[in-house]
PQR file with spaces between the fields and no chain letter, atoms N, CA, C, O and H, PARSE charges and radii, in Angstrom:
ATOM       1  N    MET     1     135.504  101.215  121.129 -0.4000 1.5000
ATOM       2  CA   MET     1     135.101  102.330  120.059 -0.0000 2.0000
ATOM       3  C    MET     1     133.358  101.987  118.651  0.5500 1.7000
ATOM       4  O    MET     1     132.814  100.928  118.339 -0.5500 1.4000
ATOM       5  N    ALA     2     133.107  103.221  118.276 -0.4000 1.5000
ATOM       6  CA   ALA     2     131.758  102.184  117.982 -0.0000 2.0000
ATOM       7  C    ALA     2     132.215  101.746  115.956  0.5500 1.7000
ATOM       8  O    ALA     2     132.630  102.602  115.175 -0.5500 1.4000
ATOM       9  H    ALA     2     133.549  104.081  118.530  0.4000 1.0000
ATOM      10  N    LEU     3     132.044  100.696  115.692 -0.4000 1.5000
ATOM      11  CA   LEU     3     131.768  100.117  113.966 -0.0000 2.0000
ATOM      12  C    LEU     3     131.314  100.983  113.340  0.5500 1.7000
ATOM      13  O    LEU     3     132.041  101.262  112.387 -0.5500 1.4000
ATOM      14  H    LEU     3     131.706  100.000  116.327  0.4000 1.0000
ATOM      15  N    PHE     4     130.252  101.696  113.419 -0.4000 1.5000
ATOM      16  CA   PHE     4     129.378  102.274  112.313 -0.0000 2.0000
ATOM      17  C    PHE     4     129.146  103.884  113.443  0.5500 1.7000
ATOM      18  O    PHE     4     129.023  103.870  114.668 -0.5500 1.4000
ATOM      19  H    PHE     4     129.661  101.469  114.193  0.4000 1.0000
ATOM      20  N    LYS     5     129.148  105.207  112.472 -0.4000 1.5000
ATOM      21  CA   LYS     5     129.096  106.550  113.028 -0.0000 2.0000
ATOM      22  C    LYS     5     127.077  107.022  112.653  0.5500 1.7000
ATOM      23  O    LYS     5     126.454  107.252  111.617 -0.5500 1.4000
ATOM      24  H    LYS     5     129.247  105.219  111.477  0.4000 1.0000
ATOM      25  N    LYS     6     126.686  106.965  114.184 -0.4000 1.5000
ATOM      26  CA   LYS     6     125.573  107.209  113.712 -0.0000 2.0000
ATOM      27  C    LYS     6     125.536  108.958  113.371  0.5500 1.7000
ATOM      28  O    LYS     6     125.780  109.945  114.064 -0.5500 1.4000
ATOM      29  H    LYS     6     127.192  106.778  115.026  0.4000 1.0000
ATOM      30  N    ARG     7     125.089  108.760  111.903 -0.4000 1.5000
ATOM      31  CA   ARG     7     124.619  110.119  111.280 -0.0000 2.0000
ATOM      32  C    ARG     7     123.020  110.402  112.103  0.5500 1.7000
ATOM      33  O    ARG     7     122.076  109.662  112.384 -0.5500 1.4000
ATOM      34  H    ARG     7     124.890  107.958  111.340  0.4000 1.0000
ATOM      35  N    THR     8     123.293  111.781  112.286 -0.4000 1.5000
ATOM      36  CA   THR     8     122.530  112.355  112.603 -0.0000 2.0000
ATOM      37  C    THR     8     121.293  113.907  111.814  0.5500 1.7000
ATOM      38  O    THR     8     120.124  114.294  111.842 -0.5500 1.4000
ATOM      39  H    THR     8     124.059  112.382  112.058  0.4000 1.0000
ATOM      40  N    VAL     9     122.894  114.314  111.103 -0.4000 1.5000
ATOM      41  CA   VAL     9     122.588  114.740  109.891 -0.0000 2.0000
ATOM      42  C    VAL     9     122.194  114.484  108.247  0.5500 1.7000
ATOM      43  O    VAL     9     123.013  114.698  107.353 -0.5500 1.4000
ATOM      44  H    VAL     9     123.844  114.000  111.080  0.4000 1.0000
ATOM      45  N    GLY    10     121.277  114.158  108.081 -0.4000 1.5000
ATOM      46  CA   GLY    10     120.436  113.670  106.800 -0.0000 2.0000
ATOM      47  C    GLY    10     121.113  114.370  105.303  0.5500 1.7000
ATOM      48  O    GLY    10     121.093  115.597  105.204 -0.5500 1.4000
ATOM      49  H    GLY    10     120.612  113.985  108.808  0.4000 1.0000
ATOM      50  N    LYS    11     121.499  113.821  104.559 -0.4000 1.5000
ATOM      51  CA   LYS    11     122.171  114.565  102.630 -0.0000 2.0000
ATOM      52  C    LYS    11     121.303  114.552  102.627  0.5500 1.7000
ATOM      53  O    LYS    11     120.494  113.705  103.005 -0.5500 1.4000
ATOM      54  H    LYS    11     121.515  112.824  104.639  0.4000 1.0000
ATOM      55  N    PRO    12     121.110  116.378  101.795 -0.5600 1.5000
ATOM      56  CA   PRO    12     120.343  116.679  100.710  0.2800 2.0000
ATOM      57  C    PRO    12     119.562  115.718   99.273  0.5500 1.7000
ATOM      58  O    PRO    12     120.418  115.342   98.473 -0.5500 1.4000
ATOM      59  N    GLY    13     118.492  115.421   98.999 -0.4000 1.5000
ATOM      60  CA   GLY    13     118.445  114.939   98.131 -0.0000 2.0000
ATOM      61  C    GLY    13     118.304  113.333   98.723  0.5500 1.7000
ATOM      62  O    GLY    13     118.330  112.411   97.908 -0.5500 1.4000
ATOM      63  H    GLY    13     117.797  115.727   99.649  0.4000 1.0000
ATOM      64  N    GLU    14     118.170  113.084  100.032 -0.4000 1.5000
ATOM      65  CA   GLU    14     117.886  110.945  100.674 -0.0000 2.0000
ATOM      66  C    GLU    14     117.065  111.361  100.937  0.5500 1.7000
ATOM      67  O    GLU    14     117.146  112.400  101.594 -0.5500 1.4000
ATOM      68  H    GLU    14     118.149  113.833  100.694  0.4000 1.0000
ATOM      69  N    TRP    15     115.488  110.708  100.524 -0.4000 1.5000
ATOM      70  CA   TRP    15     114.327  110.987  101.462 -0.0000 2.0000
ATOM      71  C    TRP    15     113.733  109.291  101.235  0.5500 1.7000
ATOM      72  O    TRP    15     113.594  108.624  100.210 -0.5500 1.4000
ATOM      73  H    TRP    15     115.422  109.865   99.991  0.4000 1.0000
ATOM      74  N    TYR    16     113.383  108.866  103.196 -0.4000 1.5000
ATOM      75  CA   TYR    16     113.424  107.493  103.588 -0.0000 2.0000
ATOM      76  C    TYR    16     110.863  107.776  103.973  0.5500 1.7000
ATOM      77  O    TYR    16     109.933  108.577  104.065 -0.5500 1.4000
ATOM      78  H    TYR    16     113.496  109.407  104.029  0.4000 1.0000
ATOM      79  N    TYR    17     111.132  106.852  103.994 -0.4000 1.5000
ATOM      80  CA   TYR    17     109.799  106.760  104.695 -0.0000 2.0000
ATOM      81  C    TYR    17     109.382  106.161  106.036  0.5500 1.7000
ATOM      82  O    TYR    17     108.948  105.009  106.061 -0.5500 1.4000
ATOM      83  H    TYR    17     111.888  106.201  103.920  0.4000 1.0000
ATOM      84  N    CYS    18     109.520  107.082  107.455 -0.4000 1.5000
ATOM      85  CA   CYS    18     109.439  106.211  108.427 -0.0000 2.0000
ATOM      86  C    CYS    18     108.313  104.844  108.610  0.5500 1.7000
ATOM      87  O    CYS    18     107.485  104.840  107.700 -0.5500 1.4000
ATOM      88  H    CYS    18     109.873  108.018  107.435  0.4000 1.0000
ATOM      89  N    LEU    19     108.251  104.422  108.981 -0.4000 1.5000
ATOM      90  CA   LEU    19     107.237  103.388  109.650 -0.0000 2.0000
ATOM      91  C    LEU    19     106.940  103.298  111.364  0.5500 1.7000
ATOM      92  O    LEU    19     106.064  102.673  111.961 -0.5500 1.4000
ATOM      93  H    LEU    19     108.924  104.425  109.720  0.4000 1.0000
ATOM      94  N    GLU    20     107.784  103.980  111.769 -0.4000 1.5000
ATOM      95  CA   GLU    20     107.397  104.643  113.282 -0.0000 2.0000
ATOM      96  C    GLU    20     106.526  105.672  112.800  0.5500 1.7000
ATOM      97  O    GLU    20     105.382  105.447  113.197 -0.5500 1.4000
ATOM      98  H    GLU    20     108.496  104.488  111.284  0.4000 1.0000
ATOM      99  N    HIS    21     106.621  106.973  111.930 -0.4000 1.5000
ATOM     100  CA   HIS    21     105.506  108.094  112.199 -0.0000 2.0000
ATOM     101  C    HIS    21     104.569  107.899  111.198  0.5500 1.7000
ATOM     102  O    HIS    21     103.422  108.125  111.582 -0.5500 1.4000
ATOM     103  H    HIS    21     107.550  107.156  111.608  0.4000 1.0000
ATOM     104  N    LYS    22     104.690  107.512  109.900 -0.4000 1.5000
ATOM     105  CA   LYS    22     103.873  106.833  109.007 -0.0000 2.0000
ATOM     106  C    LYS    22     103.964  108.637  107.975  0.5500 1.7000
ATOM     107  O    LYS    22     103.029  109.379  107.676 -0.5500 1.4000
ATOM     108  H    LYS    22     105.622  107.328  109.588  0.4000 1.0000
ATOM     109  N    LYS    23     105.817  108.832  107.625 -0.4000 1.5000
ATOM     110  CA   LYS    23     105.916  109.929  107.151 -0.0000 2.0000
ATOM     111  C    LYS    23     107.373  109.767  106.081  0.5500 1.7000
ATOM     112  O    LYS    23     108.346  109.040  106.288 -0.5500 1.4000
ATOM     113  H    LYS    23     106.577  108.229  107.869  0.4000 1.0000
ATOM     114  N    VAL    24     107.223  110.359  105.334 -0.4000 1.5000
ATOM     115  CA   VAL    24     107.995  111.558  104.701 -0.0000 2.0000
ATOM     116  C    VAL    24     109.467  111.995  105.354  0.5500 1.7000
ATOM     117  O    VAL    24     109.493  112.887  106.203 -0.5500 1.4000
ATOM     118  H    VAL    24     106.433  110.949  105.167  0.4000 1.0000
ATOM     119  N    GLU    25     110.513  111.427  104.986 -0.4000 1.5000
ATOM     120  CA   GLU    25     111.446  112.504  105.173 -0.0000 2.0000
ATOM     121  C    GLU    25     112.650  112.340  104.941  0.5500 1.7000
ATOM     122  O    GLU    25     113.153  111.249  104.674 -0.5500 1.4000
ATOM     123  H    GLU    25     110.492  110.703  104.297  0.4000 1.0000
ATOM     124  N    GLU    26     113.306  113.508  105.024 -0.4000 1.5000
ATOM     125  CA   GLU    26     114.592  114.781  104.234 -0.0000 2.0000
ATOM     126  C    GLU    26     115.366  113.759  104.987  0.5500 1.7000
ATOM     127  O    GLU    26     115.110  113.707  106.190 -0.5500 1.4000
ATOM     128  H    GLU    26     112.897  114.395  105.241  0.4000 1.0000
ATOM     129  N    GLY    27     116.158  113.029  104.579 -0.4000 1.5000
ATOM     130  CA   GLY    27     117.758  112.246  105.456 -0.0000 2.0000
ATOM     131  C    GLY    27     117.202  112.051  106.436  0.5500 1.7000
ATOM     132  O    GLY    27     116.347  112.786  106.931 -0.5500 1.4000
ATOM     133  H    GLY    27     116.366  113.071  103.602  0.4000 1.0000
ATOM     134  N    PRO    28     117.646  110.923  106.912 -0.5600 1.5000
ATOM     135  CA   PRO    28     117.347  109.847  108.033  0.2800 2.0000
ATOM     136  C    PRO    28     117.506  110.796  109.262  0.5500 1.7000
ATOM     137  O    PRO    28     118.442  111.345  109.844 -0.5500 1.4000
ATOM     138  N    GLU    29     116.048  110.721  109.389 -0.4000 1.5000
ATOM     139  CA   GLU    29     115.812  111.400  110.961 -0.0000 2.0000
ATOM     140  C    GLU    29     115.710  110.608  112.273  0.5500 1.7000
ATOM     141  O    GLU    29     116.071  110.879  113.418 -0.5500 1.4000
ATOM     142  H    GLU    29     115.288  110.274  108.916  0.4000 1.0000
ATOM     143  N    CYS    30     114.869  109.133  111.528 -0.4000 1.5000
ATOM     144  CA   CYS    30     114.729  107.821  112.461 -0.0000 2.0000
ATOM     145  C    CYS    30     115.627  107.158  112.548  0.5500 1.7000
ATOM     146  O    CYS    30     116.634  107.259  111.846 -0.5500 1.4000
ATOM     147  H    CYS    30     114.576  108.913  110.598  0.4000 1.0000
ATOM     148  N    PRO    31     115.446  106.356  113.415 -0.5600 1.5000
ATOM     149  CA   PRO    31     116.479  104.790  113.338  0.2800 2.0000
ATOM     150  C    PRO    31     116.220  103.966  112.291  0.5500 1.7000
ATOM     151  O    PRO    31     115.076  103.540  112.131 -0.5500 1.4000
ATOM     152  N    ALA    32     117.486  103.548  111.229 -0.4000 1.5000
ATOM     153  CA   ALA    32     117.369  102.669  109.921 -0.0000 2.0000
ATOM     154  C    ALA    32     116.433  101.382  110.427  0.5500 1.7000
ATOM     155  O    ALA    32     115.854  100.751  109.544 -0.5500 1.4000
ATOM     156  H    ALA    32     118.415  103.895  111.359  0.4000 1.0000
ATOM     157  N    LYS    33     116.337  101.147  111.222 -0.4000 1.5000
ATOM     158  CA   LYS    33     114.847   99.706  111.874 -0.0000 2.0000
ATOM     159  C    LYS    33     113.383   99.604  112.228  0.5500 1.7000
ATOM     160  O    LYS    33     112.559   98.838  112.727 -0.5500 1.4000
ATOM     161  H    LYS    33     116.807  101.661  111.939  0.4000 1.0000
ATOM     162  N    ASP    34     113.633  101.838  111.228 -0.4000 1.5000
ATOM     163  CA   ASP    34     112.259  102.187  111.531 -0.0000 2.0000
ATOM     164  C    ASP    34     112.081  102.951  110.154  0.5500 1.7000
ATOM     165  O    ASP    34     111.457  103.993  109.952 -0.5500 1.4000
ATOM     166  H    ASP    34     114.302  102.460  110.822  0.4000 1.0000
ATOM     167  N    ARG    35     112.812  102.140  109.230 -0.4000 1.5000
ATOM     168  CA   ARG    35     112.638  103.648  107.853 -0.0000 2.0000
ATOM     169  C    ARG    35     113.221  102.651  106.564  0.5500 1.7000
ATOM     170  O    ARG    35     114.330  102.132  106.438 -0.5500 1.4000
ATOM     171  H    ARG    35     113.319  101.294  109.394  0.4000 1.0000
ATOM     172  N    PHE    36     112.158  102.605  105.770 -0.4000 1.5000
ATOM     173  CA   PHE    36     112.213  102.533  104.424 -0.0000 2.0000
ATOM     174  C    PHE    36     113.206  103.451  103.048  0.5500 1.7000
ATOM     175  O    PHE    36     112.525  104.248  102.402 -0.5500 1.4000
ATOM     176  H    PHE    36     111.256  103.027  105.872  0.4000 1.0000
ATOM     177  N    GLY    37     114.100  103.380  102.808 -0.4000 1.5000
ATOM     178  CA   GLY    37     115.096  103.961  101.508 -0.0000 2.0000
ATOM     179  C    GLY    37     116.773  103.774  101.960  0.5500 1.7000
ATOM     180  O    GLY    37     117.501  103.083  102.673 -0.5500 1.4000
ATOM     181  H    GLY    37     114.653  102.733  103.332  0.4000 1.0000
ATOM     182  N    PRO    38     116.802  104.827  101.076 -0.5600 1.5000
ATOM     183  CA   PRO    38     117.278  105.947  100.414  0.2800 2.0000
ATOM     184  C    PRO    38     116.382  105.613   98.999  0.5500 1.7000
ATOM     185  O    PRO    38     116.402  104.703   98.170 -0.5500 1.4000
ATOM     186  N    TYR    39     115.386  107.171   99.238 -0.4000 1.5000
ATOM     187  CA   TYR    39     114.961  107.001   97.822 -0.0000 2.0000
ATOM     188  C    TYR    39     115.596  108.314   97.317  0.5500 1.7000
ATOM     189  O    TYR    39     116.257  109.262   97.742 -0.5500 1.4000
ATOM     190  H    TYR    39     115.370  107.910   99.911  0.4000 1.0000
ATOM     191  N    ALA    40     114.981  107.809   96.069 -0.4000 1.5000
ATOM     192  CA   ALA    40     115.720  109.325   94.955 -0.0000 2.0000
ATOM     193  C    ALA    40     114.674  110.515   94.408  0.5500 1.7000
ATOM     194  O    ALA    40     114.992  111.213   93.446 -0.5500 1.4000
ATOM     195  H    ALA    40     114.444  107.039   95.724  0.4000 1.0000
ATOM     196  N    THR    41     113.325  110.692   95.147 -0.4000 1.5000
ATOM     197  CA   THR    41     112.664  111.601   95.856 -0.0000 2.0000
ATOM     198  C    THR    41     111.925  111.673   96.421  0.5500 1.7000
ATOM     199  O    THR    41     111.826  110.595   97.008 -0.5500 1.4000
ATOM     200  H    THR    41     113.067  110.124   95.929  0.4000 1.0000
ATOM     201  N    ARG    42     110.727  112.716   96.900 -0.4000 1.5000
ATOM     202  CA   ARG    42     109.800  112.992   98.024 -0.0000 2.0000
ATOM     203  C    ARG    42     108.892  111.854   97.494  0.5500 1.7000
ATOM     204  O    ARG    42     108.187  111.196   98.259 -0.5500 1.4000
ATOM     205  H    ARG    42     110.807  113.592   96.423  0.4000 1.0000
ATOM     206  N    GLU    43     108.938  111.629   96.037 -0.4000 1.5000
ATOM     207  CA   GLU    43     107.673  111.202   95.827 -0.0000 2.0000
ATOM     208  C    GLU    43     107.703  109.432   95.831  0.5500 1.7000
ATOM     209  O    GLU    43     106.789  108.857   96.422 -0.5500 1.4000
ATOM     210  H    GLU    43     109.510  112.164   95.416  0.4000 1.0000
ATOM     211  N    GLU    44     108.286  108.995   95.464 -0.4000 1.5000
ATOM     212  CA   GLU    44     109.053  107.628   95.617 -0.0000 2.0000
ATOM     213  C    GLU    44     108.737  107.402   96.621  0.5500 1.7000
ATOM     214  O    GLU    44     107.881  106.541   96.828 -0.5500 1.4000
ATOM     215  H    GLU    44     109.029  109.462   94.985  0.4000 1.0000
ATOM     216  N    ALA    45     109.503  108.321   97.913 -0.4000 1.5000
ATOM     217  CA   ALA    45     109.564  107.809   99.236 -0.0000 2.0000
ATOM     218  C    ALA    45     107.366  107.987   99.787  0.5500 1.7000
ATOM     219  O    ALA    45     106.896  107.473  100.802 -0.5500 1.4000
ATOM     220  H    ALA    45     110.197  109.020   97.744  0.4000 1.0000
ATOM     221  N    THR    46     106.669  108.692   98.909 -0.4000 1.5000
ATOM     222  CA   THR    46     105.613  108.565   99.629 -0.0000 2.0000
ATOM     223  C    THR    46     104.774  107.909   99.520  0.5500 1.7000
ATOM     224  O    THR    46     103.663  107.973  100.046 -0.5500 1.4000
ATOM     225  H    THR    46     107.050  109.110   98.085  0.4000 1.0000
ATOM     226  N    HIS    47     105.537  106.590   98.243 -0.4000 1.5000
ATOM     227  CA   HIS    47     104.634  105.922   97.478 -0.0000 2.0000
ATOM     228  C    HIS    47     105.638  104.514   98.385  0.5500 1.7000
ATOM     229  O    HIS    47     105.988  103.618   97.618 -0.5500 1.4000
ATOM     230  H    HIS    47     106.439  106.538   97.816  0.4000 1.0000
ATOM     231  N    ALA    48     105.967  104.373   99.540 -0.4000 1.5000
ATOM     232  CA   ALA    48     106.803  103.151   99.956 -0.0000 2.0000
ATOM     233  C    ALA    48     106.173  102.291  100.154  0.5500 1.7000
ATOM     234  O    ALA    48     106.532  101.296   99.523 -0.5500 1.4000
ATOM     235  H    ALA    48     105.682  105.101  100.163  0.4000 1.0000
ATOM     236  N    MET    49     104.999  102.102  101.017 -0.4000 1.5000
ATOM     237  CA   MET    49     104.364  101.279  101.662 -0.0000 2.0000
ATOM     238  C    MET    49     103.668  100.242  100.804  0.5500 1.7000
ATOM     239  O    MET    49     103.349   99.082  101.065 -0.5500 1.4000
ATOM     240  H    MET    49     104.707  102.909  101.529  0.4000 1.0000
ATOM     241  N    GLU    50     103.456  101.286   99.242 -0.4000 1.5000
ATOM     242  CA   GLU    50     102.815  101.088   98.217 -0.0000 2.0000
ATOM     243  C    GLU    50     103.672   99.574   97.422  0.5500 1.7000
ATOM     244  O    GLU    50     103.328   98.411   97.215 -0.5500 1.4000
ATOM     245  H    GLU    50     103.715  102.229   99.030  0.4000 1.0000
ATOM     246  N    LEU    51     105.207  100.577   97.100 -0.4000 1.5000
ATOM     247  CA   LEU    51     105.624   99.449   96.807 -0.0000 2.0000
ATOM     248  C    LEU    51     106.031   98.137   97.668  0.5500 1.7000
ATOM     249  O    LEU    51     106.075   97.013   97.170 -0.5500 1.4000
ATOM     250  H    LEU    51     105.486  101.523   97.268  0.4000 1.0000
ATOM     251  N    ALA    52     106.307   98.408   98.956 -0.4000 1.5000
ATOM     252  CA   ALA    52     106.994   96.758   99.064 -0.0000 2.0000
ATOM     253  C    ALA    52     105.222   95.649   99.412  0.5500 1.7000
ATOM     254  O    ALA    52     104.981   94.443   99.374 -0.5500 1.4000
ATOM     255  H    ALA    52     106.272   99.322   99.361  0.4000 1.0000
ATOM     256  N    ARG    53     104.389   96.869   99.717 -0.4000 1.5000
ATOM     257  CA   ARG    53     103.353   95.493   99.460 -0.0000 2.0000
ATOM     258  C    ARG    53     103.744   94.952   97.642  0.5500 1.7000
ATOM     259  O    ARG    53     103.922   93.782   97.303 -0.5500 1.4000
ATOM     260  H    ARG    53     104.585   97.849   99.748  0.4000 1.0000
ATOM     261  N    GLU    54     103.795   96.072   96.788 -0.4000 1.5000
ATOM     262  CA   GLU    54     103.728   94.835   95.346 -0.0000 2.0000
ATOM     263  C    GLU    54     105.136   94.053   95.361  0.5500 1.7000
ATOM     264  O    GLU    54     105.148   93.090   94.594 -0.5500 1.4000
ATOM     265  H    GLU    54     103.651   97.023   97.064  0.4000 1.0000
ATOM     266  N    ARG    55     106.177   94.248   95.992 -0.4000 1.5000
ATOM     267  CA   ARG    55     106.673   93.287   96.278 -0.0000 2.0000
ATOM     268  C    ARG    55     106.651   92.624   97.139  0.5500 1.7000
ATOM     269  O    ARG    55     107.432   91.718   96.849 -0.5500 1.4000
ATOM     270  H    ARG    55     106.167   95.030   96.615  0.4000 1.0000
ATOM     271  N    ASN    56     106.279   92.457   98.018 -0.4000 1.5000
ATOM     272  CA   ASN    56     106.122   91.191   99.168 -0.0000 2.0000
ATOM     273  C    ASN    56     105.088   90.253   98.585  0.5500 1.7000
ATOM     274  O    ASN    56     105.034   89.063   98.897 -0.5500 1.4000
ATOM     275  H    ASN    56     105.645   93.193   98.253  0.4000 1.0000
ATOM     276  N    LEU    57     103.974   91.046   97.415 -0.4000 1.5000
ATOM     277  CA   LEU    57     103.158   90.080   96.396 -0.0000 2.0000
ATOM     278  C    LEU    57     103.871   89.031   95.409  0.5500 1.7000
ATOM     279  O    LEU    57     104.063   87.816   95.348 -0.5500 1.4000
ATOM     280  H    LEU    57     104.018   92.012   97.162  0.4000 1.0000
ATOM     281  N    GLU    58     104.267   90.654   94.378 -0.4000 1.5000
ATOM     282  CA   GLU    58     105.591   89.286   93.645 -0.0000 2.0000
ATOM     283  C    GLU    58     106.298   88.096   94.934  0.5500 1.7000
ATOM     284  O    GLU    58     105.832   86.957   94.913 -0.5500 1.4000
ATOM     285  H    GLU    58     104.111   91.640   94.428  0.4000 1.0000
ATOM     286  N    TRP    59     106.966   88.296   95.579 -0.4000 1.5000
ATOM     287  CA   TRP    59     107.868   87.317   95.795 -0.0000 2.0000
ATOM     288  C    TRP    59     106.739   85.490   96.187  0.5500 1.7000
ATOM     289  O    TRP    59     106.870   84.315   95.844 -0.5500 1.4000
ATOM     290  H    TRP    59     107.345   89.222   95.596  0.4000 1.0000
ATOM     291  N    GLU    60     105.566   86.407   97.196 -0.4000 1.5000
ATOM     292  CA   GLU    60     104.558   84.876   97.133 -0.0000 2.0000
ATOM     293  C    GLU    60     104.317   84.902   96.504  0.5500 1.7000
ATOM     294  O    GLU    60     103.239   84.308   96.476 -0.5500 1.4000
ATOM     295  H    GLU    60     105.459   87.362   97.474  0.4000 1.0000
ATOM     296  N    ASN    61     104.654   85.396   95.309 -0.4000 1.5000
ATOM     297  CA   ASN    61     103.550   84.259   94.205 -0.0000 2.0000
ATOM     298  C    ASN    61     104.834   84.117   92.955  0.5500 1.7000
ATOM     299  O    ASN    61     104.654   84.196   91.740 -0.5500 1.4000
ATOM     300  H    ASN    61     105.529   85.879   95.331  0.4000 1.0000
ATOM     301  N    ASP    62     105.999   83.913   93.591 -0.4000 1.5000
ATOM     302  CA   ASP    62     107.302   83.504   92.638 -0.0000 2.0000
ATOM     303  C    ASP    62     107.413   82.240   93.343  0.5500 1.7000
ATOM     304  O    ASP    62     107.487   82.007   94.550 -0.5500 1.4000
ATOM     305  H    ASP    62     106.146   83.849   94.578  0.4000 1.0000
ATOM     306  N    PRO    63     107.405   81.010   91.719 -0.5600 1.5000
ATOM     307  CA   PRO    63     107.164   79.416   92.321  0.2800 2.0000
ATOM     308  C    PRO    63     108.772   79.452   92.737  0.5500 1.7000
ATOM     309  O    PRO    63     108.881   78.582   93.601 -0.5500 1.4000
ATOM     310  N    ARG    64     109.926   79.996   92.539 -0.4000 1.5000
ATOM     311  CA   ARG    64     111.438   80.155   92.672 -0.0000 2.0000
ATOM     312  C    ARG    64     111.677   80.017   94.694  0.5500 1.7000
ATOM     313  O    ARG    64     112.561   79.676   95.480 -0.5500 1.4000
ATOM     314  H    ARG    64     109.838   80.703   91.837  0.4000 1.0000
ATOM     315  N    TRP    65     110.605   80.405   94.728 -0.4000 1.5000
ATOM     316  CA   TRP    65     111.468   81.086   96.459 -0.0000 2.0000
ATOM     317  C    TRP    65     110.454   79.521   97.476  0.5500 1.7000
ATOM     318  O    TRP    65     110.768   79.106   98.591 -0.5500 1.4000
ATOM     319  H    TRP    65     109.887   80.682   94.089  0.4000 1.0000
ATOM     320  N    HIS    66     109.191   78.961   96.535 -0.4000 1.5000
ATOM     321  CA   HIS    66     108.752   77.633   97.611 -0.0000 2.0000
ATOM     322  C    HIS    66     109.487   76.570   97.231  0.5500 1.7000
ATOM     323  O    HIS    66     110.254   76.333   96.298 -0.5500 1.4000
ATOM     324  H    HIS    66     108.936   79.298   95.628  0.4000 1.0000
ATOM     325  N    ASP    67     108.972   75.829   98.414 -0.4000 1.5000
ATOM     326  CA   ASP    67     109.669   74.207   98.323 -0.0000 2.0000
ATOM     327  C    ASP    67     108.930   73.511   98.516  0.5500 1.7000
ATOM     328  O    ASP    67     109.168   72.727   99.435 -0.5500 1.4000
ATOM     329  H    ASP    67     108.349   76.022   99.172  0.4000 1.0000
ATOM     330  N    ALA    68     107.760   73.394   97.866 -0.4000 1.5000
ATOM     331  CA   ALA    68     106.865   72.529   96.997 -0.0000 2.0000
ATOM     332  C    ALA    68     107.901   71.591   95.744  0.5500 1.7000
ATOM     333  O    ALA    68     108.320   71.989   94.658 -0.5500 1.4000
ATOM     334  H    ALA    68     107.566   74.031   97.120  0.4000 1.0000
ATOM     335  N    PRO    69     108.058   70.382   96.348 -0.5600 1.5000
ATOM     336  CA   PRO    69     108.960   69.369   95.129  0.2800 2.0000
ATOM     337  C    PRO    69     108.491   69.367   93.868  0.5500 1.7000
ATOM     338  O    PRO    69     107.338   69.702   93.592 -0.5500 1.4000
ATOM     339  N    ARG    70     109.440   68.952   92.933 -0.4000 1.5000
ATOM     340  CA   ARG    70     109.354   69.585   91.521 -0.0000 2.0000
ATOM     341  C    ARG    70     109.380   68.489   90.687  0.5500 1.7000
ATOM     342  O    ARG    70     110.347   67.736   90.567 -0.5500 1.4000
ATOM     343  H    ARG    70     110.376   68.680   93.157  0.4000 1.0000
ATOM     344  N    GLY    71     108.173   68.379   90.025 -0.4000 1.5000
ATOM     345  CA   GLY    71     107.503   67.073   89.623 -0.0000 2.0000
ATOM     346  C    GLY    71     105.975   66.323   89.420  0.5500 1.7000
ATOM     347  O    GLY    71     105.683   65.217   88.965 -0.5500 1.4000
ATOM     348  H    GLY    71     107.388   68.990   90.122  0.4000 1.0000
ATOM     349  N    GLY    72     105.173   67.385   89.944 -0.4000 1.5000
ATOM     350  CA   GLY    72     104.154   66.782   90.315 -0.0000 2.0000
ATOM     351  C    GLY    72     104.096   66.159   91.816  0.5500 1.7000
ATOM     352  O    GLY    72     104.719   66.716   92.719 -0.5500 1.4000
ATOM     353  H    GLY    72     105.410   68.284   90.314  0.4000 1.0000
ATOM     354  N    ASP    73     103.164   64.739   92.107 -0.4000 1.5000
ATOM     355  CA   ASP    73     102.872   64.716   93.245 -0.0000 2.0000
ATOM     356  C    ASP    73     103.578   64.039   93.905  0.5500 1.7000
ATOM     357  O    ASP    73     104.120   63.125   93.284 -0.5500 1.4000
ATOM     358  H    ASP    73     102.657   64.286   91.373  0.4000 1.0000
ATOM     359  N    SER    74     103.901   64.151   95.416 -0.4000 1.5000
ATOM     360  CA   SER    74     104.615   63.783   96.056 -0.0000 2.0000
ATOM     361  C    SER    74     104.549   62.583   96.922  0.5500 1.7000
ATOM     362  O    SER    74     105.370   62.125   97.717 -0.5500 1.4000
ATOM     363  H    SER    74     103.461   64.893   95.921  0.4000 1.0000
ATOM     364  N    THR    75     103.009   62.073   96.466 -0.4000 1.5000
ATOM     365  CA   THR    75     102.336   61.272   98.150 -0.0000 2.0000
ATOM     366  C    THR    75     102.181   60.037   97.268  0.5500 1.7000
ATOM     367  O    THR    75     101.251   59.302   97.597 -0.5500 1.4000
ATOM     368  H    THR    75     102.342   62.445   95.821  0.4000 1.0000
ATOM     369  N    GLY    76     103.380   59.414   95.524 -0.4000 1.5000
ATOM     370  CA   GLY    76     103.784   58.262   95.643 -0.0000 2.0000
ATOM     371  C    GLY    76     103.811   57.353   96.211  0.5500 1.7000
ATOM     372  O    GLY    76     104.462   56.390   95.803 -0.5500 1.4000
ATOM     373  H    GLY    76     104.136   60.011   95.256  0.4000 1.0000
């Protein structure tokens, strides 16, 4: 018995960005591993890659996520 049912029909109003086909789709048309979402609007889904780039840049520059020791130089 499957633990999760595969949704083959999307819900109206759920928007996704398909990474495989590089397109916006209403409801999940492609597998979850190939998409970002859901987004509330088609417009939001259109900008999914831009949002992902912005979030990645924020994460890369967030000092809380770096393993560098606090308190200065550790070569002492």
